[in-house]
VODRENSE-437005 format. One line per 8 residues: number of its first residue (from 1); for each residue x, y, z of C-alpha. Coordinates in steps of 0.02 Angstrom, whole numbers, padded with zeros to 5 digits, m for minus. Example, Ala and Ser with C-alpha at 12.3 -4.5 7.8 and 13.67 -1.06 7.14 Angstrom:
! VODRENSE-437005
1) 00615/m00225/00390; 00684/m00053/00357
END
This chain:
! VODRENSE-437005
1) 00000/00000/00000; 00072/00169/m00049; 00093/00309/00076; m00037/00418/m00013; m00163/00275/m00011; m00129/00244/00175; m00154/00430/00215; m00316/00429/00114
9) m00377/00278/00212; m00338/00365/00377; m00427/00522/00318; m00579/00418/00268; m00578/00327/00435; m00563/00491/00529; m00711/00565/00434; m00818/00410/00466
17) m00766/00374/00646; m00867/00501/00742; m01023/00517/00847; m01102/00356/00906; m00989/00252/00794; m00840/00323/00889; m00928/00284/01053; m00949/00103/01001
25) m00768/00092/00944; m00707/00171/01107; m00812/00047/01207; m00740/m00098/01108; m00562/m00036/01139; m00594/m00038/01326; m00654/m00218/01333; m00521/m00341/01396
33) m00558/m00467/01257; m00595/m00332/01125; m00755/m00429/01090; m00935/m00369/01115; m01112/m00423/01078; m01251/m00314/01011; m01355/m00314/01171; m01201/m00277/01276
41) m01164/m00122/01171; m01345/m00067/01176; m01354/m00078/01366; m01181/m00007/01400; m01204/00145/01288; m01389/00172/01324; m01451/00149/01146; m01640/00139/01131
49) m01636/m00021/01027; m01516/m00158/00973; m01532/m00102/00792; m01436/00058/00831; m01294/m00046/00903; m01298/m00161/00751; m01291/m00012/00633; m01135/00059/00715
57) m01051/m00111/00733; m01082/m00147/00550; m01015/00024/00504; m00855/m00020/00600; m00853/m00186/00506; m00869/m00095/00339; m00723/00016/00390; m00620/m00142/00421
65) m00598/m00110/00607; m00699/m00258/00673; m00758/m00425/00610; m00911/m00525/00657; m00888/m00698/00728; m01008/m00840/00696; m01076/m00817/00872; m01141/m00644/00828
73) m01007/m00555/00927; m00897/m00421/00853; m00709/m00428/00879; m00584/m00286/00862; m00480/m00319/00707; m00370/m00166/00706; m00336/m00024/00826; m00312/00142/00740
81) m00260/00312/00804; m00360/00447/00717; m00444/00602/00784; m00450/00611/00972; m00387/00431/00984; m00211/00496/00941; m00200/00576/01111; m00243/00420/01213
89) m00145/00265/01258; m00187/00100/01343; m00148/00063/01524; m00222/m00109/01545; m00400/m00094/01484; m00407/00093/01515; m00377/00228/01387; m00290/00377/01466
97) m00226/00541/01393; m00043/00530/01343; m00012/00695/01433; m00049/00608/01597; 00128/00538/01600; 00205/00711/01577; 00088/00784/01706; 00141/00655/01834
105) 00325/00674/01788; 00331/00863/01809; 00222/00862/01965; 00331/00728/02045; 00490/00821/01999; 00421/00984/02072; 00363/00899/02232; 00528/00808/02252
113) 00626/00969/02225; 00522/01059/02356; 00540/00914/02477; 00730/00912/02456; 00737/01101/02481; 00635/01089/02641; 00733/00942/02711; 00903/01019/02672
121) 00843/01192/02721; 00899/01268/02557; 00800/01409/02479; 00717/01348/02319; 00773/01428/02156; 00641/01545/02085; 00670/01487/01907; 00659/01303/01951
129) 00495/01332/02044; 00425/01437/01903; 00472/01312/01768; 00407/01164/01869; 00243/01252/01911; 00211/01312/01733; 00251/01140/01659; 00141/01051/01787
137) m00006/01168/01761; 00009/01161/01571; 00015/00971/01562; m00122/00946/01691; m00236/01067/01599; m00207/00972/01435; m00236/00806/01521; m00400/00867/01596
145) m00455/00946/01430; m00426/00782/01338; m00511/00681/01475; m00666/00790/01459; m00663/00774/01268; m00658/00584/01268; m00807/00496/01191; m00865/00404/01349
END
């Protein structure tokens, strides 16, 4: 597959993977076995009827992201990173914003620096505190913004 064709496919997927279809895909990504049934999707996502769940699962199947087993369950075939999904990563069965790691890193570094300054009774450096605080606030605000923007 050529690079242009691959980019076109990702653009097509990104344009099609939105709304309730994205909700269904997000739900499927979070399942430990990456396998769901129609009724399970309907109940979990609060759809009014199973036909809505079927419609979105079949749309995912048409996009080549899932396939239907003989048992009627749909299984994740391929995980893609388009749209908001680019900014999330798996930790076990959870999808968390990638910025969470940076948020924790800078917050831990700032707290450790302050702790060492207090224990050793050394005045903290203004620039180190400013940089640490700005980095922590910036990454935590991005983490929270992405968390609020997630489909589920």
